[in-house]
C-alpha positions in Angstrom: 3.3 23.3 -17.0 6.1 25.4 -17.9 9.0 24.8 -20.2 12.9 25.5 -18.4 15.9 26.0 -20.6 13.4 25.1 -23.6 14.8 21.3 -22.4 12.7 20.4 -19.4 9.4 20.7 -18.3 8.3 21.6 -14.8 5.1 19.4 -14.4 3.3 17.1 -12.5 0.3 16.2 -14.6 1.5 12.9 -15.3 2.4 11.8 -11.7 -1.1 13.4 -11.2 -2.6 11.2 -13.5 -0.9 7.7 -12.1 -1.6 8.5 -9.0 -5.2 8.6 -9.5 -4.6 5.3 -11.4 -2.8 3.8 -8.3 -5.4 4.8 -5.7 -8.0 3.5 -7.8 -6.0 0.0 -8.3 -5.4 -0.1 -4.1 -9.0 0.3 -3.5 -9.8 -2.5 -5.7 -6.8 -4.6 -3.9 -9.2 -3.4 -1.1 -12.0 -5.2 -2.3 -9.9 -8.0 -3.3 -8.4 -8.5 0.3 -11.7 -8.4 2.0 -13.2 -10.6 -0.5 -10.1 -12.9 -0.3 -9.9 -13.5 -4.2 -6.9 -14.2 -5.1 -7.1 -14.3 -8.4 -8.0 -10.7 -8.6 -5.0 -10.1 -5.9 -2.4 -12.0 -8.4 -3.7 -10.1 -11.4 -3.2 -6.4 -8.9 0.0 -7.4 -8.0 1.1 -8.0 -11.6 -0.3 -4.9 -13.0 1.4 -2.7 -10.2 5.0 -3.5 -10.4 4.7 -1.4 -14.1 2.3 1.3 -12.8 5.0 1.9 -9.7 7.9 2.1 -12.4 5.9 4.7 -14.3 5.4 6.9 -11.2 9.0 6.5 -10.3 10.2 7.6 -13.5 7.4 10.7 -14.2 8.6 11.7 -10.4 12.3 11.5 -12.1 11.8 13.6 -14.6 9.8 16.0 -12.8 12.7 16.4 -10.2 15.3 16.3 -13.2 13.6 19.8 -14.5 13.4 21.1 -11.1 17.3 20.7 -10.3 18.0 22.3 -13.9 15.8 25.1 -13.2 18.3 25.5 -10.1 15.6 23.9 -7.3 15.8 20.8 -5.3 14.9 17.6 -7.0 12.5 16.7 -4.5 8.6 17.9 -3.2 10.1 20.8 -1.3 11.9 22.1 -4.4 8.5 21.6 -6.4 6.7 23.6 -3.4 9.4 26.5 -3.9 9.2 26.6 -7.9 5.5 26.8 -7.2 5.4 29.7 -5.2 7.3 31.6 -7.8 6.1 30.5 -10.8 2.6 28.7 -11.2 -0.9 30.4 -11.2 -3.8 29.5 -9.0 -4.6 26.6 -11.0 -1.9 24.9 -10.9 -1.2 25.8 -6.8 -4.6 23.8 -6.4 -3.9 20.8 -8.7 -0.9 20.5 -6.7 -2.7 20.5 -3.4 -5.2 17.8 -5.6 -2.1 15.8 -6.5 -0.4 15.9 -2.6 -3.9 14.9 -0.8 -3.8 12.1 -3.8 -0.4 10.7 -2.6 -1.6 10.8 0.7 -4.7 8.9 0.0 -2.4 6.2 -1.8 -0.4 5.8 1.3 -3.2 5.5 3.3 -5.2 3.1 1.4 -1.4 1.3 1.0 -1.4 0.9 5.0 -4.7 -0.2 5.0 -4.3 -3.1 2.6 -0.8 -4.3 4.3 -3.1 -4.5 7.3 -5.7 -6.3 5.5 -3.2 -8.9 4.1 -1.2 -8.9 7.7 -4.6 -10.1 9.0 -4.3 -13.0 6.1 -1.1 -14.4 7.0 -1.6 -14.4 10.3 -5.1 -16.3 9.7 -2.9 -18.6 7.4 0.0 -19.1 9.8 -2.7 -19.8 12.9 -4.0 -22.7 10.4 -1.1 -24.3 9.9 0.5 -24.1 13.1 -2.6 -26.4 14.0 -2.0 -28.7 11.3 1.2 -29.0 12.1 1.1 -29.4 15.3 3.0 -26.1 16.5 0.0 -23.8 17.7 -1.4 -23.8 21.5 -3.9 -25.9 20.3 -7.9 -25.5 21.8 -7.9 -26.4 25.0 -10.8 -29.4 25.5 -12.6 -29.7 29.0 -12.6 -33.2 30.9 -15.7 -34.6 32.6 -14.1 -33.6 35.7 -14.2 -29.4 34.2 -10.8 -29.1 34.2 -8.9 -28.4 30.9 -6.5 -30.6 29.0 -4.8 -30.4 25.6 -5.8 -32.3 23.0 -2.2 -34.1 23.0 -3.1 -35.2 27.1 -3.9 -38.6 27.3 -7.1 -38.9 28.6 -7.2 -41.3 31.6 -10.4 -44.0 32.6 -9.1 -43.6 36.2 -10.7 -41.4 38.4 -8.8 -39.6 41.7 
């Protein structure tokens, strides 16, 4: 952590701690999605919004401090600042932080796929119930498929 102009501190410690919590939450969410634990999924969603807001606030504070120090208010600006001001420990911590960010993005992507699978499965079930789907085919005595909406005929050709 380095102070700039006695008013801004350039740090990513808060960001890193919050991303670590986010990764843990995404793993719990993933387990809940696999188990289809709707109660836990709902709890995770309620918890997620304030966590993401805290992450956004921490990143904005870091960007503001970078801008005040004359750097681009971005991850590139942080990398430039680190190359000029940080020690090896801080550089390593930044690398770990970037890996955590990548891990959280991948976990979020995987969880999105799991959510999509649940949505598709539920839609298929709803379509069957409402008659909107290509319903399963049934086979008649002659071995030909007939849908459930086709009337069965007792007359043979």
